[in-house]
C-alpha positions as CSV (number, residue, x, y, z in Angstrom):
1,M,75.5,171.8,105.0
2,L,76.8,175.2,105.9
3,L,76.7,177.8,103.3
4,H,77.5,181.1,104.8
5,L,77.5,182.7,108.4
6,A,77.8,186.5,108.9
7,I,78.4,188.0,112.3
8,Q,78.0,191.8,113.4
9,D,79.2,193.1,116.6
10,Y,79.9,190.0,118.6
11,A,83.0,189.9,120.8
12,V,86.0,191.3,118.6
13,V,84.3,190.8,115.6
14,D,82.6,193.9,114.3
15,H,81.8,192.4,110.9
16,L,82.7,189.2,109.1
17,E,80.8,186.9,106.4
18,L,82.1,183.6,105.8
19,D,81.3,181.5,103.0
20,L,82.0,177.5,103.1
21,A,82.2,174.9,100.8
22,S,82.0,170.8,101.5
23,G,84.9,168.9,102.3
24,M,87.2,169.7,105.0
25,T,87.6,173.4,106.0
26,C,90.7,174.2,108.2
27,I,90.5,177.6,110.5
28,T,93.9,179.2,111.7
29,G,95.4,182.0,113.2
30,E,97.1,183.3,116.5
31,T,95.9,182.6,120.2
32,G,92.9,185.3,120.6
33,A,92.4,186.2,116.8
34,G,89.0,184.9,117.2
35,K,89.1,181.3,115.6
36,S,86.4,179.7,118.3
37,I,84.7,183.0,118.6
38,M,83.2,182.0,115.6
39,L,81.9,178.7,116.3
40,D,80.2,180.6,119.3
41,A,78.6,182.8,117.1
42,L,77.5,179.8,115.5
43,G,76.2,178.0,118.7
44,L,73.9,181.3,119.3
45,C,72.0,180.4,116.0
46,I,71.7,176.9,117.2
47,G,70.1,177.2,120.7
48,D,73.1,178.4,123.0
49,R,72.3,180.8,125.5
50,A,73.0,184.2,125.0
51,D,75.5,186.5,127.4
52,S,75.0,190.9,126.5
53,R,78.6,190.7,127.7
54,A,79.5,189.0,124.3
55,I,78.4,192.0,122.4
56,R,81.6,194.0,120.9
57,P,82.2,196.9,122.9
58,G,80.3,200.3,122.3
59,E,77.8,198.4,120.6
60,T,74.2,197.8,121.1
61,K,73.6,194.3,119.8
62,T,75.3,191.7,117.9
63,D,73.2,190.1,115.1
64,I,74.2,186.7,113.7
65,T,73.3,184.7,110.8
66,A,73.9,181.4,109.0
67,C,72.8,179.9,106.0
68,F,72.7,176.3,105.2
69,D,71.8,174.0,102.3
70,V,68.9,171.1,103.7
71,S,68.4,170.2,99.8
72,S,69.5,166.7,101.0
73,N,69.0,166.8,104.7
74,T,65.8,164.9,104.7
75,R,65.3,165.0,108.3
76,A,65.8,168.8,108.6
77,K,62.9,169.1,105.9
78,I,60.6,167.2,107.2
79,W,61.1,168.9,110.5
80,L,60.6,172.6,109.0
81,A,57.7,171.2,107.0
82,A,56.1,169.9,110.3
83,R,56.0,173.7,111.7
84,D,54.7,175.4,108.4
85,L,58.3,176.8,107.8
86,E,60.1,177.0,104.3
87,A,61.6,173.8,103.8
88,T,63.4,174.2,99.9
89,G,67.1,174.5,99.2
90,E,68.2,176.6,102.2
91,C,67.4,177.4,105.6
92,L,68.3,180.5,107.6
93,L,69.1,181.0,111.0
94,R,69.4,184.4,112.8
95,R,70.0,185.4,116.2
96,T,69.9,189.0,117.8
97,I,71.0,189.8,121.4
98,T,71.0,193.4,122.5
99,A,72.9,195.1,125.4
100,E,69.8,195.1,127.6
101,G,69.8,191.2,127.5
102,R,67.1,190.6,124.9
103,S,67.4,187.8,122.4
104,R,65.7,187.2,119.3
105,A,65.5,183.8,117.5
106,Y,64.4,183.6,114.0
107,I,63.8,180.3,111.3
108,N,63.7,181.3,107.4
109,G,62.6,184.7,108.8
110,T,59.9,183.7,111.0
111,P,60.1,184.1,115.3
112,A,61.6,180.9,117.0
113,T,62.0,179.6,120.0
114,L,65.7,178.7,121.2
115,S,64.4,175.5,121.8
116,D,63.2,174.9,118.2
117,C,66.7,176.5,117.1
118,A,68.3,173.8,119.3
119,D,66.1,170.8,117.9
120,L,67.1,172.2,114.1
121,G,70.2,172.5,115.2
122,Q,71.0,168.9,116.1
123,L,69.8,168.1,112.5
124,L,72.3,170.8,111.2
125,V,75.6,170.9,113.0
126,D,77.3,168.3,115.2
127,I,80.1,170.5,117.3
128,H,83.0,168.7,118.7
129,S,85.0,170.9,121.2
130,Q,88.4,170.6,122.9
131,H,86.6,170.0,125.8
132,A,84.7,167.3,125.0
133,H,87.3,164.7,126.8
134,Q,86.1,166.3,129.7
135,S,82.3,164.9,129.6
136,L,83.5,162.1,128.4
137,L,84.5,160.6,131.8
138,R,80.6,160.8,132.5
139,R,79.1,157.8,132.3
140,P,75.7,159.4,130.5
141,T,78.1,160.6,128.0
142,Q,79.7,157.4,127.1
143,R,76.3,155.8,127.4
144,S,74.8,158.3,125.0
145,L,77.7,158.1,122.6
146,L,77.3,154.2,122.4
147,D,73.4,154.3,121.9
148,T,73.9,156.6,119.2
149,Y,76.5,154.5,117.6
150,A,74.3,151.7,118.2
151,G,71.5,153.4,116.2
152,A,69.5,153.1,119.2
153,E,68.0,156.5,119.6
154,S,64.6,155.9,119.4
155,L,64.5,152.8,121.5
156,I,66.1,154.5,124.0
157,V,63.4,157.2,123.9
158,E,60.5,154.5,124.0
159,V,62.3,152.8,126.9
160,S,62.7,156.2,128.8
161,D,59.1,156.8,127.9
162,L,58.0,153.3,129.4
163,A,60.1,154.0,132.8
164,Q,58.7,157.2,133.2
165,Q,55.3,155.8,132.9
166,W,55.9,153.3,135.5
167,R,57.5,155.4,137.9
168,L,54.3,157.5,137.7
169,L,52.2,154.6,138.2
170,E,54.2,153.4,141.0
171,E,53.8,156.9,142.5
172,E,49.7,156.7,142.1
173,H,50.3,153.1,143.6
174,T,51.9,154.3,146.4
175,R,49.5,157.3,147.1
176,L,46.6,155.1,146.8
177,L,47.5,152.3,149.1
178,G,48.5,155.0,151.6
179,R,45.0,155.9,151.3
180,T,43.5,152.5,151.5
181,E,45.4,151.8,154.6
182,E,44.4,155.2,156.8
183,S,40.5,154.4,155.7
184,D,40.7,151.1,157.6
185,A,39.2,152.7,160.3
186,R,36.6,154.6,158.7
187,R,35.3,151.8,156.4
188,E,34.8,149.7,159.6
189,L,32.8,152.3,161.2
190,L,30.8,153.0,158.0
191,T,30.1,149.5,157.5
192,Y,28.6,149.5,161.3
193,Q,26.8,152.8,160.9
194,I,25.1,151.3,157.5
195,A,23.9,148.3,159.1
196,E,22.5,150.3,162.2
197,L,20.6,152.4,159.5
198,A,19.7,149.4,157.4
199,T,18.1,148.0,160.7
200,L,16.2,150.6,161.2
201,N,15.3,151.1,157.6
202,P,14.4,154.6,157.2
203,L,12.1,155.5,154.6
204,P,11.6,158.8,152.7
205,G,8.5,160.7,154.0
206,E,8.1,158.0,157.1
207,L,8.5,160.5,159.4
208,A,5.7,162.7,158.3
209,Q,3.5,160.0,157.9
210,L,4.3,158.6,161.4
211,E,3.7,162.0,163.3
212,K,0.5,162.5,161.5
213,Q,-0.6,158.5,162.4
214,H,0.6,159.7,166.0
215,K,-1.7,162.5,166.5
216,L,-4.7,160.6,164.9
217,Q,-3.8,157.9,167.7
218,T,-3.2,160.0,170.6
219,N,-6.5,161.9,170.2
220,A,-8.6,159.0,169.3
221,A,-10.6,159.2,172.0
222,F,-11.8,162.6,171.8
223,I,-12.3,162.4,167.8
224,I,-14.8,159.2,168.1
225,E,-16.5,161.3,171.4
226,T,-16.4,164.3,169.5
227,A,-17.5,163.1,166.1
228,N,-20.7,161.2,168.4
229,D,-21.7,164.7,169.6
230,I,-21.5,166.3,166.2
231,T,-23.5,162.9,164.5
232,T,-26.2,163.5,167.5
233,G,-26.4,167.4,166.7
234,C,-26.5,167.2,162.6
235,E,-29.5,164.9,163.6
236,T,-31.3,167.2,165.6
237,Q,-30.8,169.7,163.3
238,R,-31.7,167.7,160.0
239,D,-35.1,167.0,161.9
240,Q,-35.4,170.8,162.6
241,L,-34.6,172.0,159.3
242,A,-36.8,168.9,157.9
243,R,-39.7,170.5,159.7
244,L,-38.7,174.2,158.6
245,V,-38.8,172.8,154.8
246,Q,-42.1,171.1,154.9
247,L,-43.4,174.4,156.6
248,A,-41.8,176.2,153.6
249,N,-43.1,174.1,151.1
250,D,-47.1,174.7,152.2
251,E,-49.2,175.4,149.5
252,R,-50.0,178.7,151.2
253,M,-46.5,179.6,151.3
254,S,-45.9,179.7,147.9
255,S,-45.1,182.8,146.0
256,D,-42.4,183.9,144.0
257,S,-40.9,186.2,147.0
258,T,-40.5,182.7,148.9
259,A,-39.2,180.6,146.0
260,N,-35.4,181.5,147.3
261,L,-36.2,180.9,151.0
262,R,-37.6,177.4,150.3
263,E,-33.9,176.4,148.3
264,L,-32.1,178.0,150.8
265,L,-34.0,175.5,153.5
266,Q,-33.7,172.8,151.2
267,S,-29.9,173.0,150.8
268,A,-29.3,173.5,154.3
269,L,-31.1,170.3,155.0
270,I,-28.9,168.4,152.1
271,Q,-25.5,169.7,153.5
272,I,-26.6,169.0,157.6
273,E,-27.6,165.3,156.3
274,E,-24.2,165.3,154.2
275,A,-22.3,166.7,157.1
276,Q,-23.7,163.8,159.4
277,A,-22.7,161.1,156.8
278,E,-19.2,162.5,156.8
279,T,-19.0,162.3,160.6
280,A,-20.0,159.1,161.0
281,G,-17.9,157.7,158.3
282,F,-15.0,159.5,159.6
283,A,-15.8,158.1,163.0
284,E,-15.9,154.6,161.7
285,G,-12.0,154.9,160.7
286,I,-10.9,155.9,164.2
287,E,-10.4,153.3,166.8
288,L,-8.9,153.1,170.2
289,D,-5.4,151.3,169.7
290,P,-2.8,151.5,172.6
291,E,-0.6,149.1,171.0
292,G,-0.7,150.9,167.7
293,L,0.2,153.6,169.8
294,R,2.7,152.2,171.7
295,A,4.3,150.8,168.1
296,T,4.4,154.4,166.8
297,E,5.5,156.1,169.7
298,E,8.3,153.2,169.4
299,R,9.7,153.6,166.0
300,L,9.2,157.7,166.0
301,G,11.4,157.3,169.3
302,A,14.1,155.1,167.8
303,L,14.0,157.3,164.6
304,H,14.7,160.7,166.5
305,D,17.4,158.9,168.9
306,L,19.1,157.4,165.6
307,A,19.0,161.0,164.1
308,R,20.7,162.6,167.2
309,K,23.2,160.0,167.3
310,H,24.4,161.3,163.5
311,R,23.5,165.0,164.3
312,V,20.9,165.0,162.0
313,A,17.6,165.5,161.5
314,A,15.4,162.7,161.7
315,D,13.7,163.1,158.2
316,A,17.3,163.3,156.7
317,L,18.0,159.6,158.0
318,P,17.3,157.9,154.2
319,D,19.5,160.8,152.6
320,L,22.1,160.1,155.1
321,L,22.2,156.3,154.5
322,A,22.5,156.7,150.9
323,T,25.6,158.9,151.2
324,L,26.8,156.9,153.9
325,Q,26.7,153.9,151.4
326,M,28.2,156.0,148.2
327,E,31.4,156.6,150.7
328,L,31.7,153.0,151.6
329,D,31.2,152.4,147.7
330,S,34.0,154.9,146.8
331,L,36.6,153.1,149.4
332,A,35.6,149.8,147.8
333,G,36.7,151.5,144.2
334,G,39.9,152.8,145.7
335,S,40.9,149.3,146.2
336,A,39.7,148.2,143.1
337,Q,41.5,150.9,141.4
338,L,44.3,149.6,142.9
339,V,44.1,146.4,141.7
340,Q,43.8,148.0,138.2
341,I,47.1,150.2,138.7
342,E,49.0,147.2,139.5
343,Q,47.9,145.4,136.6
344,Q,49.2,148.5,134.5
345,M,52.3,148.2,136.3
346,S,52.6,144.5,135.3
347,D,52.1,145.3,131.8
348,T,53.9,148.6,131.4
349,A,57.2,146.6,133.1
350,L,56.8,143.5,130.9
351,T,56.7,146.1,128.3
352,W,59.7,147.9,129.2
353,H,61.6,144.5,130.1
354,E,61.0,144.0,126.2
355,G,62.5,147.1,125.0
356,A,65.3,147.2,127.5
357,A,66.5,143.3,126.3
358,L,66.2,144.8,122.7
359,L,68.4,147.8,123.6
360,S,70.9,145.4,125.8
361,A,71.4,143.5,122.4
362,K,71.8,146.4,120.7
363,R,74.6,147.8,122.9
364,R,76.4,144.5,123.4
365,E,76.8,144.3,119.6
366,A,77.7,148.2,118.9
367,A,80.1,147.9,122.4
368,T,82.3,145.2,120.3
369,A,82.3,147.1,117.0
370,L,83.1,150.3,118.7
371,S,85.6,149.2,120.8
372,K,87.7,147.5,117.8
373,R,87.3,150.5,115.8
374,V,88.4,152.9,118.3
375,M,91.5,150.5,119.4
376,G,92.1,150.5,115.4
377,T,92.0,154.5,115.9
378,L,93.9,154.8,118.4
379,G,96.7,152.7,117.3
380,Q,97.0,155.4,114.5
381,L,97.2,158.0,117.1
382,A,100.8,156.2,118.6
383,M,98.1,154.2,121.2
384,H,98.7,150.7,119.7
385,K,99.4,149.2,122.8
386,C,96.0,150.4,124.2
387,I,93.4,148.0,125.6
388,F,89.8,149.8,124.9
389,E,86.7,148.1,126.4
390,I,83.2,149.1,126.9
391,A,81.4,147.4,129.9
392,L,77.6,146.8,130.3
393,I,76.8,146.8,133.9
394,P,73.5,145.8,134.9
395,F,71.3,147.6,137.1
396,S,70.8,145.7,140.8
397,D,67.3,147.5,141.0
398,A,65.0,145.7,138.8
399,R,62.4,148.1,138.6
400,P,62.2,149.9,135.2
401,D,65.2,152.5,134.4
402,P,64.9,155.3,132.1
403,R,68.5,154.6,131.1
404,G,67.9,150.7,130.1
405,A,68.9,147.6,132.3
406,E,72.4,148.8,132.5
407,D,74.7,151.5,132.7
408,V,77.9,151.9,130.2
409,E,81.2,152.7,131.0
410,F,84.2,153.0,128.9
411,L,87.4,151.2,130.3
412,I,91.3,151.7,129.2
413,A,94.5,150.2,130.1
414,T,97.3,152.2,128.8
415,N,100.0,149.5,129.6
416,P,100.8,146.1,128.6
417,G,99.3,143.2,130.8
418,A,97.1,145.9,132.9
419,S,93.6,145.5,133.6
420,P,91.4,147.8,132.0
421,G,89.8,150.5,134.5
422,P,87.5,153.3,134.7
423,L,89.1,156.4,132.1
424,N,88.9,159.3,134.6
425,K,91.3,156.6,136.9
426,I,94.0,155.5,134.2
427,A,94.3,157.9,131.3
428,S,96.4,160.9,131.4
429,G,95.4,164.0,130.1
430,G,97.0,163.7,126.7
431,E,96.2,160.2,126.6
432,L,92.5,161.2,127.5
433,S,92.6,163.9,124.5
434,R,93.5,161.3,122.0
435,I,90.8,158.7,123.2
436,S,88.0,161.5,122.9
437,L,89.3,162.1,119.3
438,A,89.2,158.4,118.7
439,L,85.9,158.2,119.7
440,Q,84.6,161.3,117.9
441,V,86.1,160.6,114.7
442,V,84.8,156.8,115.0
443,A,81.4,157.9,116.0
444,A,81.2,160.9,113.5
445,D,80.4,157.9,111.2
446,T,77.1,157.9,112.8
447,A,76.7,161.7,113.0
448,T,73.0,162.7,111.4
449,A,74.3,166.2,110.8
450,P,75.8,166.8,107.7
451,T,78.2,169.6,109.1
452,M,80.9,168.6,112.0
453,I,83.1,171.2,113.7
454,F,86.4,169.9,115.5
455,D,87.4,172.9,117.9
456,E,90.8,172.6,118.6
457,V,90.0,168.8,119.3
458,D,93.8,168.1,118.6
459,V,95.0,170.1,121.6
460,G,98.1,168.2,123.0
461,I,99.1,166.3,120.2
462,G,101.6,166.8,117.5
463,G,104.4,165.4,115.0
464,G,103.0,162.0,113.4
465,V,100.3,162.1,115.5
466,A,98.8,165.4,114.5
467,E,99.4,163.8,111.0
468,I,97.2,161.5,111.5
469,V,94.6,163.0,113.1
470,G,94.5,165.7,109.9
471,E,94.2,162.3,107.6
472,L,91.2,161.4,109.6
473,L,89.9,164.3,109.6
474,H,90.4,164.5,105.9
475,T,88.6,161.1,105.3
476,L,85.5,162.4,107.4
477,G,85.5,165.6,105.0
478,S,84.6,163.1,101.9
479,R,81.5,162.2,103.5
480,S,80.6,165.4,105.5
481,Q,81.5,168.9,105.3
482,V,84.1,169.5,108.4
483,L,85.1,172.6,110.0
484,A,88.5,172.1,111.9
485,V,89.8,175.2,114.3
486,T,93.5,173.9,114.8
487,H,97.0,174.6,115.8
488,Q,98.7,172.0,114.4
489,P,100.3,172.5,110.6
490,Q,99.9,168.6,110.3
491,V,96.3,169.0,110.5
492,A,95.9,172.4,108.6
493,A,97.7,170.9,105.6
494,K,95.6,168.1,105.1
495,G,92.2,170.8,104.7
496,N,90.8,171.5,101.4
497,H,90.4,174.8,102.1
498,H,92.0,176.9,104.5
499,L,90.7,180.2,106.3
500,L,93.1,182.5,108.3
501,V,91.9,184.6,111.0
502,T,93.8,187.6,112.1
503,K,93.2,190.2,114.7
504,E,94.1,193.8,113.8
505,G,93.5,197.4,115.2
506,A,95.7,199.2,117.7
507,D,92.8,201.3,119.8
508,E,90.3,199.4,118.3
509,V,90.5,196.0,118.1
510,Y,88.3,193.5,115.1
511,S,89.0,189.9,113.8
512,T,89.3,189.8,109.9
513,L,88.9,186.7,107.8
514,S,90.7,185.6,104.8
515,L,90.5,182.4,102.2
516,L,94.2,181.2,101.9
517,K,95.3,180.1,98.4
518,G,98.5,179.2,96.9
519,E,101.8,181.1,98.1
520,A,99.6,182.6,101.1
521,R,98.8,179.2,102.5
522,I,102.1,177.8,102.3
523,Q,103.6,181.1,104.3
524,E,100.4,180.1,106.8
525,I,101.9,176.5,107.0
526,G,105.1,177.8,107.5
527,R,104.3,180.0,110.3
528,M,102.7,177.2,112.1
529,L,106.1,175.2,111.6
530,G,108.6,177.5,112.7
531,G,106.9,180.8,114.2
532,A,107.4,184.2,113.1
533,K,110.3,184.0,111.1
534,L,110.1,182.0,108.0
535,T,113.0,179.9,106.6
536,D,113.5,178.8,103.1
537,N,113.6,174.9,105.0
538,T,110.5,176.0,106.7
539,L,108.8,177.0,103.8
540,A,109.6,173.9,101.6
541,H,108.5,171.6,104.4
542,A,105.3,173.2,104.1
543,R,105.1,173.2,100.3
544,E,105.6,169.2,100.8
545,M,103.3,169.1,103.6
546,L,100.6,170.4,101.2
547,E,101.6,168.6,98.2
548,Q,100.9,165.5,100.2
549,I,97.1,166.2,100.5
């Protein structure tokens, strides 16, 4: 619960420190004294947006600190521990705002984001403002209130996440489907091109081999004739070298100075014989083959023609075939991916329908219970002839929806025999205020925050109804800490504690706060009952009201 609130230089507050206790604390004061300003300041600590204009005129910054007891707040302690923040008995939230618009937030002395402050604030404080009935007219607010009462917060998050996943899959499916339709023509062209290339079947390195073969076949006659001439010449040279070797080997030529000559001639003879044999062997592998030459030329022509058609080099045709095949496979893979996404959509939709059905069951059960309790509370608020119903309206679209399978609408009939209709069409301003209060009081049973703040939710009511409101808030105070800003003496008299906010000063106005007890509290209740002039009867009435707590 909230233990302490310190406000420095905020609006009409120069310095204010507030110690709070359990039970119901009522906060009263003249209009404009600064009652709601304290709650606005608290809102800044729990993540509300800052406005530098709220800084007290003439000051450079405002500083607000709120201290909470979290010793019994398990959810808050888990949240703090998960972020390595101190999670012992107390939790300190601080917010500073400068005149230049800079804002800083701290949790237990550690800098924090406003998002973190808001997340933690939801576990610490539940604020019901006097304008809550305005948002109550909207279906999202009504649906959220019912889901909270049903204890279905985690389920609605699950259903919402599944619907979002399904929507993302649907977008991807639509994108792939469009791409698949656009690729039909491309797939047809690729199939034709690949078939054409596959029929020719160009092989890596084939072009170079064909060009070499074509060169040999084209020059076959010249090669054969030349080889024969070389062979004949080698024979003639061999005979001459053989005679020269014979002359050099004559004993009369034998000496140390001719040894090298004999070796050179013998080596030349051997080389000419090897050249003759090499030429003969080479010539034997060459033959005139007009048909083979024509086949080679046709193959080369086909390769070059297809290469020109695809605007690539002829030796790049094998790589082109592989590239086109990969592209065709990827298009086929797109179809497979489409089937896979369709299956994922089906699985996700099935899981969503299971969760949505469970959520619908919880909503139906909670709608019945909440309607009965609200009507009972409305009866206490002088609206006993009212009929309050909660309608679950199925969505016509069967696709997964983040809200579940149906929308929620609160219906009311304020006159006997009338058919219930939407709040914004049936209820008057005063009726709507009381309906809002009844819902807030009933829903407070399921509130997870240990501190509940009611900011002038009793506007527009008075007399016996106001007394009932006070009793309802007092009952809530026995279960949770309740802070109630009120102008109704009947409500203020039901508080366990009473704080008075006053505005003082002439040239420089500021708000002060005081805890009222005994006669001082009787005086304030009397003022609220009878205005500035207090009579004995008024004070007696105030004393009687306080004695009934």
